[in-house]
N, C-alpha and C positions, 0 to 999 in steps of 0.2 A: 918366865916360863910358868904358869901354874900347875899344879901337882896333875890335873886331868889332861894335859899336852903333852906328857909321857908317860911311858911305860913305867911302872912300879914293880920292879923286882927284889925282893927282901932275901937275903939268904939267910938261912936260919943259926945260928949259932952254936961251934963245937958239930956241925955235922960235916962229916966228910963235906838347767834342764830341771824343770821337776820329773819325778820318776813316776812309774805306774807304782801304784798301789802292791802294795805285797799281799797276791791271791794267795793260795791254796795252801800248802802245810806249814806256813808261818814257821811254827817252832818244832818242828818235825824230828831231829836228832839229836836236836840239840837235847845236850844235854840243857833241862828246860826245868825252869821255875813252872809252878803253878797258877799261871795268870790266865782269867777267865777269857776263854774265847768264843763270841756269838755265833751261834746260829745261823749257817747263810740260809735266811728267809726269803731276802729280794734278790734279784739280778743287782750285779754290780758293774758300773760302769765307770771309765777314768779315760780322759783325753789329755795328750800330749802333741807339742809341735816336735816336727822333726829338726835335730840341729844342724849347721852346716858340718862338723865333723863325723854326722851319721850319715849324710848324703850319699847313694850310692848301696848302701847296705841292704840286702834281702829283709821284706817285710816279716817273716816269721822268725828269722835270727835276730832284729832287732828287737822282737817283741820277748824271746828268751830271753836277750839280756838283761831287758827290762823287767820283766813279769815276775818277779822273785822266783818261786818254785814251780812255777809250770814247765810242764815237760815243754818239749819243742814241737812232739807229736798231738799234744792235746791243743797246743795253740792254733798249729795247723788244720784241725778240727775245727774249733772256732772259726777260722778263716773261712775254711770250706762252705761253714754253715751261715757266714754273713753274718756273723757278731764281732766282726771287726770291718771297720770303715776309713777309708781314706780320702779326704775333701768331701765328706758325706755320701759316697760310692762305695759298694760292695768291694773288694777284691782279690787279688789273687797271692798265695803263698808268696812266688817268685817274683813279684812285684819290686823294682827297687826304687828307694822312697829318696824324696828328694826335701831339701832343704827348704823347712817352711810346710811343709803336709800337715796336715791336723788329722791327725790318728786317734779313732776312739774303739776301744776294746770293751767288749759286755761280755762278763762272766755269769752265764744262767747261773738261777738259783738250785741248790743240789737238790734232786731227786729223793725224796723218800726209799720211795720203791727199789731206787736201785741197789740199797745196803739191803743184803740179802745173807741170810747164815750159811756158811759154805764148811762141808766138813774138812776142814782143815787141822792137822795134828799138832798139838802144841807140848811144849816142853814145861811140864809144870814143877816150880819148885816147892810150893806150898799150895792149900787150899782150903777153904773152909766156909760158915753161910754168907761171909762179910767181906773177904776178898781171897782173890787169887794173884801169886807173884808166879811168872812166867821166866823162860829165858828165851827172849827174842833171838829168832837167827837173822843172819847177814840179809840185807835185799829185801826185809820184812817191811811194808809202812805200817805205824802205828793204826792208822784212822782212815776212812775214806774220805778222798778228796780230789779235785781238779786233777784227775787224769788216773785216779787210784781209786775206781769203785770195787773191787775184788781184789781178793788174796790177801787181804788186812789182817790187822792181828783181832779186828773188832768183828771182820766177816767170820772168822775162827769162834770167836767169845761169843756168838749170837748163838751158835749152832752147841758150843760145848756147856754152855750157861743157859739155855733155853728161855733164852730176853729174862732172864733173872740180871739187870746190870743196871746201876745208877741210872738215872736219866738227867742230870745235872749239867751235862755239858750237849746236850740235844741229841736229836734222831741220828746223827754222822758219829756221836763219840761216846756214847754208852760206856760208863763204867770207867774213861779215859780221866784219869786226874793228871798223867805227867806224862811223858814221851820221851824218845830216844830215837836218832836219827834211821833214816833207812837201812844206813851201811854201818852202824855203830850196833856190836851184840851185847847181848846180857840181861841184867836183870828189870824187871817193869812190875807194878802193882797196881793191878785193877781192882775196882769196887764196884759188890754187887749190890748195893744198895744204898740209898742217898743218906742216910748217917753216917756210914763208913768211908764216904767222900767226903761230908765237910770235915771228917776228922782228919783223915790224913792230905784234905787239901791245906787245911789251917796247919798243920807239921811242916808241910812243904815252905809255906808261909814264913812262917817262925826259925826256917832252915835247921828245923831238929831230927830231920828223914837223914840217916848216914849213907851216903854215897861214895862209891869207892871205884875208881875207873883203872883198869891195866892200859898199858899204851907201850910202844915201841917206838920211839923218835930216831932222827936222825941226830948224828953229831952225839959228844960226850958230854954228859952231865956229871958233877963228881960232889954238887953237896943237893941238899933240897932247899927248896924255897916256896916262894909265895908270889904268885904277880895277881896284881891288883890295877885293873884299868876300869876303865867304862866299855862296853859293847855294845853295838847297834848296827842296823842297815849299814852298808858298802854305799857310799854315794853314787856309785859310776858301775860298780857290778853287783846287780842287782840280787845278785842269787847267792851272794857271801855276806859275811858278817865282817865287823873290824874292829877296832879297837880307838878308843876316844874319838868318834865320829860327833859331830852333833845329834841332841838328841840320844843318845848310849845311856844304859844303863848300869850302874856299879856291876861289879863282876870280881870275885875271889876265886882263885884257882892255890891249891897246894898240892906241890908234889914232892914225892919221895923216890930217891933213886932205887932201885932194887936191884941192878946187875948192869956193868957196862962194858962194851965191848969195844973193838977198834973204830970203829964210827958212828954206835947209836948206841943206845939208853934204853932201858929196857925201866919202867917207872910206876908208880902207881898216883892216881890222881885223886886229892876229896875237895869236892865241892863245896864250897860254902856259901854261895849262889847258883843259880842256875839257866845262865841266859842262854841262847840258841849258839848252837855250836862251841858253847862256850873253852873249853877242852882245845879242841882243834886250831882255835884261832889265837888263843891264850900261848899256847907252844908254839905256834908259828910267830905269833910277835916276839917272841925272845930268839927266833933262830933255830927251832928243834920241831921242826913241823911232825906230823906222825905219818909213818909211812903205809903206803899204800892209799892216805887220804887225796884224791884225784881234784880235790878242791881246793885245799890250802897247800898243796905239797909239791914238788917237783915233777914235774909234765912224765917225766919220767921214769917209772919206779926200778931200782936196784935187783929186785928180783922177780924175776919173771913168772909169771902163772900165778903170783901173790893172789888168792882170791877176794880178799877184802882190806878196808881199812884195819890196822893195829889197833882198833881201838873197844875196847870191852867193859861193860857196866858189871863189874863183879859183884860187889858187897851192896845190898840193898837192906837198912836196917829200919825197924817203924815199931811205936807204940802202936798195939792192937787197939782199934778203935772200940773196941766193946770188953775186952778182959781186961783192958789198961797195961799188958804184959808187952814187955819188949821182946819184938822178933826181928833176927837177922839170919840173909841167904846168902847163899854163897852161887853164882851161877858160874858153873866150870869155864875155861877158856874154849873156843871154839878151836878145831883142829886145825885149819890154816894158820892160825894164831901160835898153837904148841910146835906144830914143826917147825916154824921161822925161827925160834927161840932154840928149838934143837939144834939148828944150823947155824946161828950165832955163837952158841957154844960150842961148835966144834965137835 
């Protein structure tokens, strides 16, 4: 067995079917690395044949399982608009596929006019003429993408910054140099000009930006540790990422135990790399998924009414692109996270 065939968890000393391509948000919560993402300039089409094991599944569900992060409602819209064909003909959302059916899915290019400035309040931790740091709330998508053309961080920024945002990542992602998941809360840096964008992007590439997350996970962890694997798109569950899959990229997460409870642990995670869903996938891989994570955690949350997953990008530190000064910011925990901690502390 090679090193990459297994999960490498290091305990610190002295401490206690060809699938549909990934459309859409790609690395969107993910605790992500600054990878250049092309602007959607043209329609994108992919085709695949239905496998025997998939026979009898509704068309919209099959596409939802295969098409990365595209929402099922958006896929249903594409089907109704004739952007999905089965054996060369338009189909219906409820069509039950058969083995050998040839399905073609076309995702239209993003329309620039659909990205509009919206007067959405922002929790601003810091702002100057070059950068702005915000505390992103739960449920807010970072930038417009298929199925999410309003209510995003970008929509809010276009209103707040009056179009003074870097243009390196195109019209759908002005100012965006890194992202966090829709249901992850916390600190996010946005660049107001291209010079600042290039500086922050380089720091992300060199892994010199400080990124520390807070999380509550299932089970008891008694020692700090490091999780070192590769992470890539799950070969079957296309909405998910997985460790040690073909084509995966190197991923390193350091975790530090803050508090232990009867069946749960409050930890801080420091990212050495920044892959899609990195912390969520890594904690699941060692048997300690994040509480409230409806993708990588148990199907039933033990805390009724919990508003979201308990993963928060608390600390963000970087060298200012103009002054050269190191700046570090703390995003306060969301109320539902604090309330769960109080409950666990008794």
